[in-house]
C-alpha positions in Angstrom: 24.7 99.2 135.8 23.9 97.4 139.1 23.6 93.6 139.0 22.6 91.4 142.0 25.1 88.7 141.2 26.1 85.6 143.1 29.0 87.4 144.9 26.6 90.0 146.3 24.0 87.4 147.3 26.6 85.3 149.1 27.9 88.4 150.9 24.3 89.4 151.9 23.6 86.0 153.3 26.8 85.9 155.3 26.2 89.3 156.7 22.7 88.6 157.8 23.6 85.2 159.2 26.6 86.7 161.1 24.4 89.3 162.7 21.8 86.7 163.6 24.4 84.5 165.3 25.9 87.6 167.1 22.4 88.5 168.4 21.9 85.0 169.6 25.2 84.7 171.4 25.7 88.3 172.5 22.7 88.6 174.9 20.9 91.8 175.3 23.9 93.9 174.4 24.4 92.0 171.1 20.7 92.2 170.2 20.7 96.0 170.7 23.8 96.4 168.6 22.3 94.3 165.8 19.1 96.5 165.8 21.3 99.6 165.7 23.3 98.2 162.7 20.1 97.4 160.9 18.8 100.9 161.3 22.0 102.5 160.2 22.3 100.1 157.2 18.8 100.9 156.0 19.6 104.6 156.1 22.9 104.0 154.3 21.1 101.9 151.6 18.7 104.8 151.1 21.7 107.2 150.7 23.4 104.7 148.3 20.4 104.9 146.1 20.7 108.7 146.0 24.4 109.1 145.9 25.8 105.8 144.5 23.3 105.3 141.8 21.9 108.8 141.2 25.0 110.9 141.9 23.1 113.0 144.5 25.2 113.2 147.6 22.8 114.3 150.4 23.5 115.8 153.8 19.7 115.9 154.5 18.9 112.2 154.8 19.2 112.3 158.6 16.4 114.9 158.7 14.3 112.9 156.2 14.7 109.9 158.4 13.5 112.1 161.3 10.4 113.1 159.3 9.5 109.4 159.0 10.1 108.9 162.8 8.0 111.9 163.8 5.2 111.1 161.3 5.0 107.6 162.7 4.8 108.9 166.3 2.2 111.5 165.4 0.1 109.0 163.4 0.1 106.7 166.5 -0.9 109.6 168.8 -3.9 110.2 166.5 -5.2 106.7 166.7 -3.6 104.8 163.9 -2.2 101.4 164.6 1.5 100.8 164.0 1.2 99.4 160.4 -1.0 102.1 158.9 1.1 104.6 160.9 4.2 103.2 159.2 2.7 103.6 155.7 1.9 107.2 156.6 5.4 107.8 157.8 7.0 106.3 154.6 4.7 108.5 152.5 5.7 111.6 154.5 9.4 110.9 154.0 8.9 110.2 150.3 6.9 113.5 149.8 9.5 115.4 151.8 12.3 114.0 149.6 10.3 114.7 146.5 9.9 118.3 147.4 13.6 118.7 148.3 14.5 117.0 145.1 12.2 119.2 143.0 14.1 122.2 144.3 17.6 120.7 144.2 17.6 118.4 141.2 19.0 121.0 138.8 22.0 121.4 141.0 25.2 119.3 140.9 28.1 118.5 143.2 28.8 120.8 146.1 25.7 122.9 145.3 23.4 119.9 145.7 25.1 118.9 148.9 24.7 122.3 150.4 21.1 122.6 149.3 20.2 119.3 151.0 22.2 120.4 154.1 20.2 123.6 154.2 16.9 121.8 153.9 17.9 119.3 156.6 18.8 122.0 159.0 15.6 123.8 158.4 13.6 120.7 159.2 15.7 120.2 162.3 15.2 123.8 163.4 11.5 123.6 162.9 11.2 120.4 164.9 13.5 121.7 167.7 11.2 124.8 168.2 7.8 123.2 167.6 6.2 122.6 171.1 3.5 120.4 169.6 6.3 118.0 168.6 7.9 118.1 172.0 10.6 120.6 171.1 14.0 119.6 172.3 12.4 117.2 174.8 11.3 114.9 172.0 8.4 112.5 172.0 8.1 109.2 173.9 5.7 106.4 174.4 6.0 105.2 170.8 4.4 101.8 170.0 6.2 99.0 168.4 4.7 97.0 165.5 2.7 93.9 166.5 3.2 90.5 164.8 1.0 87.5 165.4 3.9 85.1 165.8 6.4 87.3 167.7 6.6 89.6 170.8 8.6 92.6 169.6 9.0 93.8 173.2 11.6 91.1 173.5 15.1 92.3 172.4 15.8 89.1 170.4 12.5 89.2 168.6 13.1 92.9 167.7 16.6 92.2 166.4 15.1 89.5 164.1 12.4 92.0 163.0 15.1 94.6 162.2 17.1 92.1 160.2 13.9 91.1 158.2 13.3 94.8 157.5 16.9 95.2 156.4 16.6 92.2 154.0 13.3 93.6 152.6 14.7 97.0 152.0 17.8 95.6 150.3 15.7 93.4 148.0 13.4 96.3 147.2 16.3 98.6 146.3 17.9 95.9 144.1 14.5 95.3 142.4 14.0 99.0 141.8 17.5 99.3 140.2 16.6 96.4 137.9 13.4 98.0 136.6 13.4 100.2 133.4 13.1 103.2 135.7 16.2 102.0 137.7 18.2 101.6 134.4 17.1 105.1 133.3 18.1 106.5 136.7 21.6 105.0 136.5 21.9 106.2 132.9 21.1 109.8 133.9 23.8 109.5 136.6 26.3 108.2 134.0 25.6 110.8 131.3 22.6 113.1 131.7 23.1 114.8 128.3 23.2 111.5 126.5 20.1 110.3 128.5 18.2 113.4 127.5 19.3 112.9 123.9 17.6 109.5 123.7 14.3 110.9 125.2 14.7 110.6 128.9 13.8 113.4 131.4 16.8 113.7 133.7 15.3 116.1 136.2 12.1 114.2 136.6 14.0 110.9 137.0 16.3 112.4 139.6 13.4 113.8 141.6 11.7 110.4 141.5 14.9 108.6 142.5 15.5 111.0 145.4 11.9 110.5 146.6 12.2 106.7 146.5 15.5 107.0 148.4 13.8 109.3 151.0 10.9 106.8 151.4 13.5 104.2 152.4 15.1 106.6 154.8 11.6 106.9 156.3 11.7 103.1 157.0 14.9 103.7 159.0 13.2 106.4 160.9 10.2 104.1 161.8 12.6 101.4 162.9 14.6 103.8 165.0 11.4 105.2 166.7 10.2 101.6 167.4 13.6 100.6 168.7 14.1 103.4 171.3 10.4 104.2 171.6 11.5 107.8 171.9 12.6 110.4 169.3 14.1 113.8 169.5 15.4 116.5 167.1 18.9 115.2 167.7 18.4 112.5 165.1 17.7 115.1 162.5 20.9 117.1 163.0 23.3 117.2 160.0 25.9 115.1 161.9 23.5 112.1 161.5 23.7 112.6 157.7 27.5 113.0 157.9 27.8 109.8 159.9 25.8 107.8 157.4 27.9 109.2 154.5 31.0 108.0 156.3 29.3 104.5 156.6 28.6 104.5 152.9 32.2 105.5 152.0 33.6 102.8 154.3 31.4 100.1 152.9 31.5 101.1 149.2 29.3 103.6 147.3 27.2 102.1 144.5 27.4 98.4 145.8 24.2 98.2 147.9 25.9 95.5 150.0 28.5 98.1 151.1 26.1 100.0 153.3 25.5 96.9 155.4 29.2 96.2 155.7 29.9 99.8 156.6 27.2 100.0 159.2 28.4 96.8 160.8 32.0 98.0 161.0 31.0 101.5 162.1 28.8 100.4 165.0 31.1 97.6 166.1 34.2 99.9 166.1 32.3 102.6 167.9 31.4 100.4 170.9 34.8 98.6 170.9 36.9 101.8 170.8 34.6 103.6 173.2 35.6 100.9 175.8 39.1 102.3 176.0 39.0 105.9 174.7 36.5 108.8 174.5 38.0 109.7 171.1 36.6 106.7 169.2 36.1 108.9 166.2 39.8 108.8 165.7 39.7 105.1 165.0 36.9 105.5 162.5 38.7 108.4 160.9 41.9 106.4 160.5 40.1 103.6 158.9 38.2 106.0 156.6 41.6 107.6 155.5 43.0 104.1 154.8 39.9 103.2 152.7 40.2 106.4 150.6 43.9 106.0 150.1 43.3 102.4 148.9 41.3 103.7 146.0 38.1 105.1 147.4 36.0 102.1 146.4 35.2 101.2 150.0 35.8 97.8 151.6 33.1 96.0 149.6 33.9 97.7 146.4 37.6 96.9 146.7 36.9 93.3 147.6 34.6 92.9 144.7 37.2 94.3 142.3 39.9 92.0 143.5 37.6 88.9 143.4 36.4 89.6 139.9 40.0 90.2 138.8 41.0 86.9 140.4 38.2 84.9 138.8 38.8 86.6 135.4 
């Protein structure tokens, strides 16, 4: 069962503080990187809720994030201000995830993965061919949220806003896992048959958990749309979901802090390696292989295991 202990709180504070300092010292480039890390980390946290705590490895979360981004853009075009548009987009992603979960929740393992991949590709294909959504040209002119004390058109202000959203999503996910529903959700993952024997409804719990995870993916989509002020079907392609799964494995599945660590490492390595080779994926791949060979717990998971053993 998940516990937000002192070790994870300290790691979270250090990560957020480190990104804040990097944004302040790194100029425009550093601020854009911090915003990108925050978007990827939020999406990875949403996948961690589904895969790490619910046992539902999804290759459709990129498409679900895209649903949130497009819903936000469409709501803005139809006259909604950014905050009501964001609530609409979160609801759209949650409903989409609930529908996918309702069909896929009975499946396990590779069958669940392939089902979510199929749904994700159907969403991508629909968006790609829909002229009223801009087709492959995408949609631009997307408004950023407005705050009374900050101008989000400024890169530093937007980086701070992205970090605040990341913190809020992390705390929301941690609080959800600490509720009776969250405990039941993790119990179904650990042993569905035993959970059913004590009166729980595994399928309903899995569907609800996947819907909550999808709603959080919608937050990542909203932030991505606000960041670039442009969206396209490319963000829905299955490679986006594969990328965030790599991030989750790197950081550590089922840790909740691991997605932030993985996102920071992935984005930083991507830009660093791209400076001297076009094949930056090789660097990420080599690190991923090393993490898997080290036990598959991810960087955060392995560090937590070693620290707990040392203190014990």
